[in-house]
N, C-alpha and C positions, 0 to 999 in steps of 0.2 A: 505493498501500500505506498503510496505518495502523499505526502502535504507538500505543497507548491507555495502556497499562500500563509505568511505567518511573520510575526514581528517579531525578532529574536530576544529583546528586553521585555516582551510582553508574554512570553511564550511559558513562563515557569508557572510550577503550581504552585498557587497561592498557601497550601498549607505548610510547602517546602522555606518560604520565606518569611512564613510567620514563625517558624520553628529554629531556623537559622538566623534572624534577628530579634525573637523575643519580642513581636509585634502583635497587634490583632488589624488583621486587614479585612473591612467589610464586603462581604460580595457583591460587586460592581450590578449585579443584575437588579437587586433590592436595592441597592444603595440611594439617598437623597430622592426617591421616587415624589413627584408634586402632589399636592394636594389636588385634586380634581373633582367637579361637580360630576354628578351622575348622568350618565352618557359622555363625558371628555375622555376622550386618550390622549396621553401624550404623545407630543408631535415630534418628529426625529431631531429636530433643533434642539427642545429641551432633554432628547437622549443625549445629544452628543457637548451640550452644555454640561453635564452629569458626568458623563464621562472626561472631561476634562479637568471638573473641579476634583474628581476622585482620583486624575494623575498627579496633578498639584499637590491635593493634600496627602496622599501616600506614598506614589512611587517617586515622586523627586526627592523627599528624605531618604528614600532608602537608595535612589540611586547614589547619594554622598558617600554611604558606605565605602570604605574601601575596599573590600569583596565584594560590590555587589554584583559587578561584571561576571566574575568567577563563580559565585550563585545560582545568579539567574542562569547564565549560559548552562553549567552542569544541568541545574533542573530541566531547561527547557528541552534537553537533547535527551535528557532519559526520561520523561514524561514521554516524548514523542514515541522513542524506541519502544516503552511500555506500552502503548496503546496500538502499538503493531505497525508503526511508519516504519518501512525502510529507504526510503529517500525523502531527508527534509531539505526544502528549500525556503529558506527564511530572509525578508526583510531586515538590511544591517544599516544603518543610517551612516551615511558617510560622514556626516560632520562626529558622530560618536566618538572616534579618537578625541577629537578637540576636546567634545563635554567631558573626557576623563584624564585631561591631562596627558595624554597620549601620544608618542608619534605612529602615525596609520601601521606601521610595519609592528609595534611592540602590539598594538590592538589587537590585529590578525592574529600574530604569533600566539598568545596568550589563548584566545579563542579556537585556535587550532589545538596545543598543550590539552586544553579540556576536552576537547571531542577524542584525540587519542588517549588520553589515559581512562576515561570514563565511559563511553560511546565508539570503540574503535569499529565495532561492523555496522556503522547505521553511514548510510552516503548522505554525507550532508555539504550542503551549497550556499553561500551567500550571495545575495542578491544586494547590490549596492543601492541601497533607498535615498531618492533625493526629496525634498518635498518641494510642492510648488509653489511655495511662497516665498520663496528665498532667491536673493538675484542671481542670474545666471552665470555671472563671473565668480561667483562663491562654488556653487555646482561644479563648473569646469574646472576647478581649481584642487576642488575634493575628488573629482573621478580622475585627474592627472596625477595627484597624489597617489592613489590607490592602485592604478597602474604600473605606475614605477616600483610599488609593492612588490607586485606581479612578475616583472620583466627582472627585478633585483633578485627574487627570492622564488626560483624553482620551486623549493618544497612548500611554499605556500601558494602555490599559481593555482592547483586543482580548487580552491577552497572560494575563488573568484566566479561564482556560478554566473549571474546577469546581472541585469539592472532593473529595479522597480522604481516607478513616479507613483508618490500620494499625497495625502494632505488636500485641503479643501478643491474639489472636482474643477470647477471654474475659475479658479485662481489665475490661471493665466492659459491663454491657449495653447493647446499641443504644438502649433508651429512655435513657439519660444523654447521648446526644446528639442528639435528636431535635429540640431549642429550635437547636441550632446548625445543625444543616442545613434546620431550615425558613428559618433565617433566609438562608443560602447560596442556597435555592431561593427565596427571593423578592426578591435580586439576580442572578438569572438563572443565576447557575451551574449546571453540568451535576452531580449528586450521585452520586459513586463510593464502594467500600468493599471492603477487603479483608476476607472473609470463604470459607468453604470451602476456604481452603488447606489447612490441618489440621482443620479443624472439620466438622460433622456436613452433611446434605443441608438437615436441617430450621434448622441456624444459617444456612442460606442465605436459605431461604424467608424466617424471622423476621424479619431484618435487613433484606431488600430491603422486608418490608411495613412495620416499624418507619418506615424510614429514607426511603421512598419512592424507591429506587435506579434509577439509570437503566443504572447500570453495574456488573457486579462483579470486582472484580479476582479472578480464581485462580474460586474458584467451583466446581473443578473435583470435589469430593464431593456435588455435586448429582448427578453421574448416578448415585448409588447410591439416587437413590428415582424413580421414574417420575412419583410424583406431583408431585415438585417440581420436574422436568423440566416435566411440564404446565403448571404455575405460572408458569416462567420462559418458557414461549414463549407463552403465551396474553396474557403482560403485554409481552414482548418486551423483557426485561431482557436486555442484553449479557454476557458472560462475555468476558473478558481472559485467555485462557489462556496458561500458559508450560510448556510440557513438560519445558524443560531445567533450569530453576529447579527444580521439584517433584521432577525426578528425584534431582539433586545433594542436594537438602535431605530427599528421603525423605518429601515429603509425601504422595505418590500413586503407587501402582502403573500408569504408563504403558503396563506390557507385557500388560496384560490384554486377554482376547478375549470381544466384539467390545471393538475398544479406545475410550476415553474421546469420542475426535473423530466417531467413525462415531454413538455413542449419542446426542451433541448433536444429528447432523445428522437423525437418526432422528426425537428428537423434537419436532424444528422450533425447538432454539433457537438463538438469534443469539450467535455466538461470531466473536471476531478472536484471529490466535495476536501477542503481545507479547514483548518482550524482557525485563520485568522487570528482573534488571541487569547489564547488560551488563560493567562490570567484573568481576563477581565470576562468571557465568555463562557469559560470551565467546560468546552464540547471539542474534546478529538477529533482529528478526520472519521475515525473510526464511529464515534458518536453520531455525526453528521450523517453517514450512512445507513446506520441504524434508525436514526430519526426518519428519513425518509421513506425508510423500508414500512415503517409502522403508521405512516401518516395518512 
């Protein structure tokens, strides 16, 4: 089983972090839910705001602990392997080395050591994650820094699997990132981007075309357009879908019939279930498969 959509520092098991750091972390799925009148439902904007509050209040302080990187990465890898994942592809923010006051080479070396020490049988790859909200000159510098590490350290080269674009979907048009993605493609990295989680079916098609994506993180709103589904099927683009994340963030109604999985299958679109952020949503790729099997 493969999990191709997760975020490395948000993929630890909550219980592992609580035990290691002697803290109590509330379950995000029930954290700070708004008081709603009868008949009202939480909006996706409210859910995202809750997520950001959870991260600021609970995750950011943990990230300041000297060993958070090591603890969270080990937990993420062990959790993936325990759930039956054999190939684990995770977004690793290209700016994380700076946040941890590490050189990119030292940061990747630490992650590689954890992998080799604790889960050497797990096929593990890093997708360099780039937020849409940052200036292009920063993104280009971060990509260049990482590619130089890969060229200088053949022993670490295999860890660099792809590139992933995330953050607010409409922060900047995909054309802004075309040169960044061409550089990554020329370096042999697989091209991914978050799109169609909250955005339209047409935004999925447009982003796939402009950035020549091999895979889409989420992309679930593509099911709203038969034309876009045909486009994805003909092109062979893979969607990495995360039903639990979509439900918790109210990004998509997975209870509609026929359900999205059935529509993807009928259209011939390739897709895989993914965990997204296990720390937040508590669902492994295997859990997602079981959830949809029983829906």
